[in-house]
VEXZA-388065 format. One record per residue (C-alpha): residue in one letter; x, z, y. Coordinates in steps of 0.02 Angstrom, whole numbers, plus 50000, padded with zeros to 5 digits. Layout:
aXZY;...
// end
This chain:
x499034966952036;x499834949852017;x500094941551849;x501964944351866;x501724962951898;x500494964151753;x501714955651635;x503094967351693;x501994982751663;x501574976751487;x503424974751447;x503754991951520;x502394999951413;x503054991451256;x504784998351294;x504015015451320;x503085014051154;x504715010951061;x505585025451150;x504105037151122;x504135033650934;x505945039350926;x505605055251025;x504065059650919;x505025057350758;x506445068550820;x505225081850882;x504285082450717;x505885083650615;x506565097050731;x505035108050717;x505085107050528;x506925112150530;x506495126250649;x505245133050524;x506615133950392;x508025140150505;x508735156650443;x509865162250587;x509535164950773;x510995153650816;x510285139250715;x508565142050791;x509305141150965;x510185124750928;x508605116850858;x507515123251002;x508745115651125;x508705098851033;x506795098451028;x506715103851210;x507785088951261;x506695076951162;x505115083851245;x505915083251416;x506485065151391;x504765059851331;x503955068451481;x505095059151601;x504765042451516;x502875045551519;x502945049851703;x503885033751739;x502485023251665;x501095034751729;x500465040451557;x499755057151611;x499045062151441;x500775062651362;x501605069551519;x500405084351533;x500555088851349;x502455087851355;x502475098951509;x501535112651415;x502705110751266;x504175112551384;x503475129051447;x503365135951270;x505105129951220;x505845136351383;x505095153551349;x505885153551176;x507565148451249;x507505162551378;x506985175151247;x505275177551325;x504395172351165;x504775173750980;x504615160050852;x503085163550745;x501935153650630;x500575153050764;x501795146550893;x502465133450773;x500685128350729;x500325125750914;x501895115250938;x501545104850782;x499765102450841;x500415096251007;x501555083850920;x500075077650817;x499085075650978;x500515065851056;x500495054750903;x498655051050932;x498985046551114;x500455035751061;x499395026350932;x498005022451056;x498075005651145;x497955014251315;x499015029651267;x497485040851284;x497185036551466;x495295038151459;x493925050951481;x493725053451293;x495535059151276;x495485072051416;x494625085651312;x496005083851182;x497345085851315;x496485101651382;x496285108451206;x498135105751166;x498665114051330;x497525129151302;x498135130851123;x499945131051181;x499595143351321;x498605154551206;x499955154651073;x501265158751205;x500265173251278;x499915180751108;x501765183251070;x502685199051120;x504225196651228;x505825197151130;x507155210351167;x508275206151312;x509615194251258;x511355192951334;x511445180351474;x511815162951420;x513485155751463;x513145141751586;x513745124751534;x515255118751634;x514775106851772;x515425089251752;x516905084551856;x516515074852013;x516455056351981;x516125058651795;x514495058351699;x514095071951572;x513555064151407;x512955071251242;x514245069951105;x512875064150988;x512365049251095;x513725036851141;x513595028151307;x513735010951229;x513035006251060;x513224991050950;x511344989150928;x509974981151031;x508094982551028;x507074967250986;x505204965350974;x504604964450795;x503584948750826;x505164939750883;x506104945650730;x504664940350617;x504674923050697;x506544921250661;x506304927150483;x504864914850459;x505954900350517;x507344905750400;x506124906750255;x505494889250293;x507244882750259;x507014887350076;x505904872050060;x507294861150131;x508514868750007;x507344865249861;x507064847449922;x508944844549933;x509144851349757;x507784839849693;x508574824749781;x510274828249702;x509444830249532;x508494813749550;x510084804349600;x511004811349450;x509574805649339;x509654787949413;x511544787649389;x511354793249210;x510064779649177;x511244766749253;x512684771949142;x511554771748989;x511004753949032;x512814748349051;x513274755348881;x511794746948798;x512164730548888;x513974730948831;x513474733748650;x512194719748661;x513484707348731;x514724710948593;x513394709648457;x512384694548514;x513514683948629;x512584667648585;x510954673948660;x511694678948830;x511924667248981;x513554656948974;x514924661049097;x515384644349175;x516614644749322;x516034660449408;x514174657549383;x512694669649397;x513324681749264;x514884685649368;x513844688549524;x512724700449429;x514214709549359;x514994711349531;x513364717249610;x513064730149474;x514844736549489;x514654739049677;x512934746749654;x513624758849525;x515054764149639;x513874766449787;x512674776549679;x514104787649621;x514614790849801;x512824794849853;x512624806649705;x514254815549746;x513794816849931;x512034823349894;x512744836349774;x514004842049905;x512694843150043;x511504852049926;x512854864949885;x513284867750069;x511454868550123;x511004880649983;x512444892050030;x511994891550216;x510134894350186;x510424908650063;x511674916950181;x510544914750334;x509024921150241;x509964936150172;x510644940950343;x508954938550427;x508104949150293;x509404962650320;x509014962450506;x507164964350464;x507454978650342;x507164996950380;x507585012550285;x506205022550203;x506655036850319;x505795027750462;x504175029250363;x504425046050278;x505085056750422;x503335062250470;x502785065850291;x503445083850282;x502335088350429;x500885079450345;x501135089450185;x501245105650282;x499655102050380;x498615096150232;x499165110750123;x498745123650258;x497035115850286;x496645118750102;x497385136250092;x498855130349988;x500745130550008;x501785115049975;x503455107650021;x504045089650016;x505745084349950;x506335066549983;x507755057649892;x508435040349930;x507655038750103;x509175028750162;x508725013950049;x508174999050152;x506714987550117;x505774973750207;x504904981350359;x503294972450312;x503284981550145;x503504998250234;x502054994550350;x500934989350206;x501365004850103;x501175017950240;x499315021750216;x499365020150024;x500805032750015;x499825044550127;x498385042950003;x499595047149861;x500255062649951;x498495068249994;x498025066049811;x499485077049758;x498855091049871;x496995088749838;x497055086749649;x498805092249596;x499495107349688;x498535123249647;x498135137849761;x499495151549762;x498465163649658;x498145150349526;x499995145749519;x500445164049496;x499365164649339;x500415150749261;x502085158549315;x502385145349449;x503115148249621;x501805150349757;x502475135349851;x502065119049764;x503355105349757;x503025087149797;x504435074549786;x504675056549838;x506165048349753;x506685030649799;x507955020749698;x508485002649689;x508184993449526;x509324978549503;x509584968049657;x507794963849701;x506674978749662;x506424996449725;x505585010649630;x504605024449716;x504195040149617;x502885051749694;x502805067649590;x502065085049601;x502235100649494;x500375104449497;x499025105449366;x499155087549304;x497695075949270;x496265082949167;x495965067849055;x494335074948989;x493675075549167;x494265057749194;x493335051649041;x491775061049095;x491895053449269;x492105036049194;x490505038049095;x489585045849242;x490035031249356;x489505018649225;x491245011149202;x491265014149013;x490085019448877;x490365036848804;x490995029348641;x492285018248727;x492835032448840;x493175044148695;x494155030448605;x495425029248748;x497175035948718;x498025047048847;x498945033048934;x497405022048951;x496355036649012;x497635041349144;x497695023349206;x495825024449246;x496205035049401;x496605018649490;x494815012349468;x493915010549634;x492545023549657;x493155034849517;x493495052949565;x493585069649476;x493415079349639;x491985092049634;x491455086749809;x491655071849924;x492265075650101;x492775065250251;x494575066950188;x494475063850001;x493385062849848;x492765044949862;x493945038149730;x494705025349847;x496445032049884;x497305027449722;x496305011249709;x496995006349880;x498745011149823;x498634999849670;x497874985549770;x499254986149900;x500634987249769;x499934972249676;x499694962149834;x501534964649873;x501994958549699;x502294975849626;x501634987149489;x501045005049477;x500875017049332;x500535035549307;x501245049149195;x500475066449181;x500645082649084;x499405096849085;x500015111049200;x501675102049225;x501215089149357;x500925070649385;x502095056349429;x501595039949509;x502855026049478;x502785011549601;x503934996449582;x504024984449729;x505094969649781;x506424973049913;x505854958250017;x504344947150037;x504114928250050;x505324922249917;x505104927049735;x505494920649562;x504124912549462;x503794901749310;x503134884349348;x501814878949221;x500654864049205;x498924862949133;x498114845949139;x498714837249297;x498904853449396;x500404864749424;x500334883749444;x501614897649475;x501614913449369;x502594927449456;x504084931949345;x503734950349381;x502234949349264;x502924936849137;x503434946348981;x503984930748887;x503624912348858;x503474905348683;x502894891048574;x501704894448430;x500924884148294;x499054882048292;x498984888948116;x499614905848180;x498064908348289;x496814920448214;x495034924548264;x494584942948289;x492824947348349;x492534929248399;x494104929148506;x495734920048475;x497264931148451;x499064929848399;x500174943148323;x501674948848426;x502744964048386;x501504968448249;x500084969548377;x498614957948409;x498694949448580;x497214940148654;x497494921448677;x496574911348810;x496714894148890;x497264894849071;x496114880449117;x494634889549038;x494974905249140;x495164895049300;x493614884649252;x494544868149261;x493944852549174;x494994849849017;x495594831948995;x496314824348835;x498204824948835;x499664823648715;x499944842448731;x498144845848679;x498394835748519;x500074843548475;x500244856148335;x501344866948449;x500614876548596;x501534883248748;x501064901248790;x501484912048941;x501294930448895;x500774940149051;x500784959049065;x499804968849193;x499894987849181;x499594990748994;x498654974448962;x499464959248881;x498624942148870;x499374925548815;x498874910448921;x499004893248840;x499684879448955;x500144861248927;x501924862948986;x503174876149043;x504294867549171;x505564880349232;x505884897149313;x506554896449490;x506424903649664;x504874899749765;x504244903849938;x502464910249937;x501294907250083;x499594914950115;x498054903950112;x497564908650289;x496094918450358;x494854905150302;x495354907950120;x495824926250131;x495134930549958;x495124916849827;x494864922849648;x496404921549536;x497504914749676;x498754925249775;x499474911349884;x500294894349874;x502024886749874;x502734869549906;x503674862049760;x505274852149780;x504324835749761;x503194840149908;x501654844949807;x500754861549831;x500574873649685;x499454889149686;x500264905949646;x499224915149517;x498554932649550;x498904940949382;x497744955749412;x496294944049449;x496764932949304;x496634947349181;x494924952349247;x494304934449245;x494834932549064;x493894948449019;x492314944349117;x492234926949040;x492244934848867;x493884926348826;x494794942948808;x494204960648763;x493304969748902;x492574987148918;x490704988848892;x489804993649052;x488105000849084;x486834992449197;x486634999949372;x485005007449427;x483994996249540;x482735007549630;x483485021649732;x482605034949833;x483295048549947;x482615064250027;x483295067250203;x483225085650254;x483525088150441;x482715099550570;x483145088250718;x481825074650733;x483045062950821;x484375064350685;x483045063650549;x482315047350614;x484045039950643;x484565043350462;x482905036850399;x483135020550495;x484935018250435;x484535021350253;x482965010750248;x483954996350322;x485144998250175;x483754996850047;x483405015250011;x481675022549989;x481715037150113;x480695053150117;x481005067050244;x480895086050256;x481145097750406;x482085111750315;x482585118550144;x480885125850099;x479995109650145;x481285100150041;x480995110749884;x479125108249899;x479365089349916;x480535088549767;x479275096949653;x477945084049701;x479005068249720;x480675067549626;x482055057149705;x483795050549661;x484785059949794;x484655072749935;x485495071250105;x485375087750199;x485935096250358;x486675113750339;x486135123650493;x484225123950479;x482845137150503;x481995146050358;x483235139250227;x484915131350266;x485795117450170;x486915129150071;x485445139150005;x484475123249970;x485915116349867;x486065132749770;x484185132649733;x484275114549672;x485725118849555;x484775133949488;x483235123449446;x483355116549269;x482435100449314;x483425097149474;x485145103549422;x485925086149406;x485205079549570;x486625073749687;x486685082849856;x487595076650011;x487825089050154;x488005081250328;x488455094850454;x489415099550610;x490255114050518;x492035108050482;x493045123650439;x493905125450272;x492805140450230;x491235130150254;x491915116050145;x492345128550009;x490615135950019;x489915118349997;x490945116949836;x490395134049777;x488535130349793;x488745113649703;x488635100149838;x489265083049785;x489855077849958;x490225086450123;x490265074950275;x490695081550448;x489645074450590;x491145073050706;x491875059850590;x490195052550539;x490185034250491;x488565026850425;x489475014450312;x490445028850232;x488835038650206;x488005023950118;x489575021050015;x489605039249961;x487765039049917;x487925023049816;x489365030549719;x488375046149674;x486885037049598;
// end
């Protein structure tokens, strides 16, 4: 294949990828509507719509020779055609098979090669067999009256769907091209700021000139004898003429610069706004697949849940949507795992069997968007949270008990903290909400949580509508300039040194009748402090920053102004610099770092400049007992864990493991489930029944992946349940480290 043909095929596949995404979204939405349809007529309309989407996707896949998608769509067509002809009835099992096929198509679509490999073939066969089996299991429906054939189009005319116009006012454009245009438009912000600075400087020069003229005039009238004599058009007249012309020229330049600055600012703002609008997408493009996700996750856990979405038509920067996709999935999964109860439990508290999860999006002001993710489940058990905090060594028992409800609830965002009774390959590692907070903060947003026992939990996420430009406060400390994002600036103020008090060897000030920690920004950033006029002054400039429920005042030498800035990343070489989120170019051409407020708060606490929670020291020596009847798997696990610094002992089954534990205690047990003499479930139960071993963490690594097996793992007291089909050695080590 020539380079030209290869380039053409790549473009063709990219076009197919865009088209496939639209068909998959429509198919998923249609199947969810079909599940809720209450009349045969409505069912028939939806089946017809889904059938057309499947048929169109099959034709497109055939055109680009993507057999994995084509074969799956062909089997889906057979099922939908049988429903249309009345040869099959719509049932939960049939809908499960169709939804499973759509999920499989999504996997093929996400793969770089669209599932065109030997590893994907078993999945294609499994999807086809599932569809065929579901179709055969259904009884034929009673004979329906013959369908009225659609009128054939007149000769010379093309039949078109009323829902799809032949010509649209939209075009498709590759996202990388749109991002490049947006980047160029954002770069113009620097030119606008430079033009503004130039106009400001010229006005300052003109003002100085006028001030000099006034002073010179007063001096001439007061002390004429000390000024040069004016004899027949001498030097004084030439100076006067030159200064007059210079003043006029300066006035013209100032006026011209101000006019150009106004025009440029208007053009840049308008161009940037329009380009951002072009790069915006509605939340519906992200959330359309979430109802199916909720349905699937709930069924896997033996629960019932529905998702209600409000405000999905609100548009936001596409880059924000992409960044928030996985974190929002974590939030939804958390609602189902920890919030929504099983139907029998909900019945005991007079709740409907079907749990309710809602996502509500609303615009706040002109530059922010608020996302509320709520459920009507059991709420957060704050006592369990405090116990988990102590167990994981994040707080001492005394500090944990001293937390109020709001502070305790906020701890769910700590990485590694979980109240789940067992860790699985899906949840329980305490990472989901930590990732959600990290992403929100990286985008310049905030997240908080509200909960009520047996009434549910609400996550509140506030994000900017667009990236790149933001408002910030320009401050100076020493000879350096920094930007504090306005989003986290509660207020700026000047205080007298005499108002600073010392509490527990830390400087504080009183604001709103509360003590607020006071630190020097240069101390937190570990910058050398040089003598300056500001350092000797009796008045101090303070920027009060708020992050979540924490407030700290940072002392700076000067607060310059609040204005719009364009933030840039530091590049892959400096992907993670402590306390710095990016950089921006100031109007005078100098670079100024943008402060990472979350890091700044932690740095102030770690340095002892602000209050911090007491933490316990981690254990250094760790030992594990690996229980596995397969010698190959046993030696593989032993090698992996020893390479990670663990002291490893082995046992061939449950009885051998119990004998070993009585002789040589260890910090953790990793066990297979299906073993001779005593399996992993029985071993775990025996460990929990032993008074000396009851608190020993147990991780089950097994090929058994059904919901019943997972629940049995919970019942016997396992701390983690990892399925071998999704085994990842880094995840195993991460889980083990979290348990000890």
